[in-house]
C-alpha positions in Angstrom: 64.8 -12.5 -5.8 65.2 -9.6 -3.4 66.6 -6.2 -4.3 70.0 -5.3 -3.0 70.1 -2.8 -0.1 70.4 0.9 -0.9 73.6 1.0 1.2 75.2 -1.7 -1.0 74.1 0.2 -4.1 75.6 3.4 -2.8 78.9 1.8 -2.0 79.2 0.2 -5.4 78.5 3.5 -7.2 80.9 5.4 -5.0 83.7 2.9 -5.6 83.0 2.8 -9.3 83.2 6.6 -9.5 86.6 6.3 -7.8 87.8 4.1 -10.7 87.4 0.5 -9.4 86.6 -1.9 -12.2 83.3 -3.7 -12.5 84.9 -7.1 -12.0 86.7 -6.0 -8.8 83.5 -4.5 -7.5 81.5 -7.6 -8.2 84.1 -9.7 -6.4 84.5 -7.3 -3.5 80.7 -7.0 -2.8 79.9 -10.7 -3.8 77.5 -9.8 -6.5 77.4 -10.5 -10.3 79.1 -8.4 -12.9 75.7 -8.0 -14.5 74.2 -6.5 -11.3 77.0 -3.9 -11.2 76.6 -3.1 -14.9 72.8 -2.8 -14.5 73.3 -0.5 -11.4 75.7 1.7 -13.3 73.4 1.9 -16.3 70.4 2.7 -14.0 72.3 5.5 -12.3 73.5 6.9 -15.6 70.0 6.8 -17.2 67.8 7.9 -14.3 70.2 9.4 -11.8 68.7 7.1 -9.2 69.9 3.9 -7.7 66.8 2.8 -5.8 65.4 -0.5 -6.8 62.5 -0.7 -9.3 59.1 -1.5 -7.9 58.2 -5.1 -8.6 55.5 -5.6 -11.2 53.3 -8.4 -12.4 53.9 -11.7 -11.0 52.2 -15.0 -11.4 48.5 -15.1 -10.6 47.4 -17.5 -7.8 46.4 -21.0 -9.0 43.0 -21.1 -7.2 42.0 -17.4 -7.7 38.9 -18.3 -9.7 37.7 -21.0 -7.3 38.3 -19.0 -4.1 34.6 -18.4 -3.2 33.6 -22.0 -3.8 36.6 -23.3 -1.8 35.9 -20.9 1.0 32.3 -22.0 1.3 33.3 -25.7 1.2 35.8 -25.2 4.0 33.3 -23.3 6.1 30.8 -26.1 5.6 33.2 -28.8 6.9 35.1 -26.8 9.5 35.2 -28.3 13.0 36.8 -27.1 16.1 39.1 -29.5 17.9 36.5 -29.9 20.7 33.7 -30.7 18.2 35.9 -33.2 16.4 36.9 -35.0 19.6 33.3 -35.3 20.6 32.5 -36.8 17.2 35.3 -39.3 17.5 34.3 -40.2 21.1 30.7 -40.8 19.9 31.9 -43.2 17.2 33.8 -45.4 19.8 
């Protein structure tokens, strides 16, 4: 899921400081109440509202076999022209 824009975050914090409720902010900006609460908490604890840097993630499925797959693909790679010549030769 993508992080919300900095502009949106600034508008939410500004309106919250002016006294607008969390539910009204969520409805007005079409985000979840949890997102608004988390943004307010982040701003209170760190003084910043920039999104956190994404960490971790799921490792690629074929990461271990990458070298073997690469050499296999290189071994059987044909250009379109070479493939068309092979097909023509078979006919």
